[in-house]
N, C-alpha and C positions, 0 to 999 in steps of 0.2 A: 530271197530274204525270208521265205517261209521255212520254218524249222523249229526244232525243239531245243531248249537249253536244259541239259541234264544236271542233276545234282548228286552229291555224294554224302556219305556219313563219316564222322570222325569220332574218336573215342576220347573220353575224359582221361583215360590212363595215359594216352599220348601227350595230352596237354600237361598233365601233372609231371611226367618225366621231363618234358621240355622246360617247364617252369623251374624245376629243381636244378637243372643244368645251368639255367641263366642265373639263378640265385647263387650257385656255387662260383660261377665266374665273377659275379659281383663281389663276393668275399668281403662283405662289410663296408665296401666303398660306396654303397648306395642303399636307398630304400625303395623296394618294389611294392607297388600297389596292384592288387588283383581285383577282378570283377567280383561283386558280391555273390554271384550265383555259379561261378566256374573258376577253375585254376588258370585264368587267362590274364596276362599283364595288360593293365590299362594306363599305368603311369610309373615313372621312375624319377627319383630325385637323387642326384649323384654328386660326389665331391671330385669332379674332374675325372670320371671313369674313362680311361683311354679308349678311343675308337680306332681299331687297327686300320692302318693305311690312310688315315685322314689327311696326312701331310701331302698325299698325292691327289687329293680331291675329296672335300668333306662330304658332298652330297652322295657321290657314288659309294664312298666307304661306309656311310651311314646306311644306305640301302642294302649293301652287302651284309653289314652286321645285323640289321633287323631280319634280313632274309635267312641268316644262319640260325636264328631263333624263331622261325616262322610259327611253329606250333605253340610256342609260349605266348605268342600274340594272338592266338586263336585262328591262324590261317591253316588251310589245308595245302600242304606243299605240292600236291598233285593237281590242284584246281585253282589255287590262288597264286598270285605273283604281286610284286611291288614295283612301282615306277616312281621316279622323282617328279613331283608335281611343281616344285618351286624351291628356290634358295634365296635367302636374303642376308646380306652382310649387316651385322649389328655393330653398335659402338664397341670400341676396344678390341676389335678383331674377331668377335664371335660370329657365328653363323646360325641362322634358323633354317632348317631343312623341312620341307613338307613332302611326305611320301604318300602315295595313293595306292590303294588296293585295286587289283583287277581280279575278276572271277570268270573262269572259263574264257579268258582273253578279252573280256569287256571291262571297261573302267567302272568302278563303283563310286558314284557321286555321293559325297558326304562321308566316305570311309577313308579319312586321312589320319596320318600320324605326324605329329610335330615334334621335332628334336632340336634342342639348342646345344650347340657345341662351342666351347670357349676357344680362345686364341691358342691354347696349348693342345688343341685337338682332343679335349676331354669332354665327355657327355656331362651336361649339367642338369638337363631336365628332358623328360619325354612324356607326351600325352597321346594315347592311342585311341582312335575312333574306328579301328578296323571292325568289320562285321564278321561274326563267326557262324552265321546262319541261325536257324535252318533256312536253306535256300529252296524256294519253291520251283517246281517245274513251270516253264513258261514257253509260250509259242508266239512268234511274231505274226501278228494278224493284219497289221497295216504297214505301209511303206513310209519312207522318210519324206517324200513329197507331200503325202496326205498330212503327216504330222506337222510339217512346216506350215502348211496352209492353215491348219487349225489354229496355230499360234498367231499367224499374221491376221486372221480374222478376229481373234480375241484381243489383239494388241495393235490397233491401227496406228499407234505412234511409232512403230518400227519402220526403219528405213528399208525400202524395197531392195532386195539383193544382199542384205547385211547378215542374213541368218546362216548358221551352220547347224547341221543335224547329225547327232552321233548316237548309235545304239549303245545303251549302258544300263547298268543296274542303278536304281535310286534307293539309297539307304535311309531316307528321311522318315519312312514309315516303320511300324513295328516289324513288318516282314518286308524284306527287299522286293522290289518289283522291277520288271524289265520295261524300260522306257526308251523313247526317243528323246534325247536331251537337246533342246533347241536353244541356241544362244544367238542374240542379235544386238543391234544398236539402235537406240531410240534417236529421234531427230534432235534431241537435246544433247546427245553424246553419251547418255547413260546406258550401261549394259543392261540388257533384258535377258533373263534366264527363265526358261519354262521347260516342263516335261510333258510328254504325251504318252499315255500308257500304250505300249507296243502291241498289246493283245486286244484291247477294247476301244482305244481311241480317246479315252478320258484324258482331259488336259488340266493342268494346274500351273499357275504362274508362281514362280519363286520370287522374282524381283521385277516389278513393272511400275 
């Protein structure tokens, strides 16, 4: 488990080209909102902008469509990927799809994108929380067993044997950090989520 996580650089010119391509595809059917400090999409409001292939599966089609515009959303196509984190059926046949960013193969906790697709397979709204970096270099200094033990010691209400531990990036701070993401169940049935810094062992409770 000991090893380095490397980072890369991206150019604003690539972001700008990708953003313009997305806006051309939009062609007046939607309004695109960008980040205040970069040409990166953070939101879309649309009048049923069609999602290609949605009739064969809304969640997968949405992931593929967002992936085809990866750089417009601030992602590095060589180091970042997108996975389906959840799908919910809404009233009147609409769907809410949650996509999660991964970086260097690791999930990025807190870096989600939410899309609402209507019953006609048209995009109605999009809100992106993807992280575009800068990504710090990080090295795993502690193992999952130590991380889980730290959480169990700090949260005695957790049921023994209920925890799962995953190596991930945590995007809740100004700069992402490499963490062990520990999830468990309290004796009351409530979910407990915590992270432990994978380099230094610092821990922090998200929901206890």
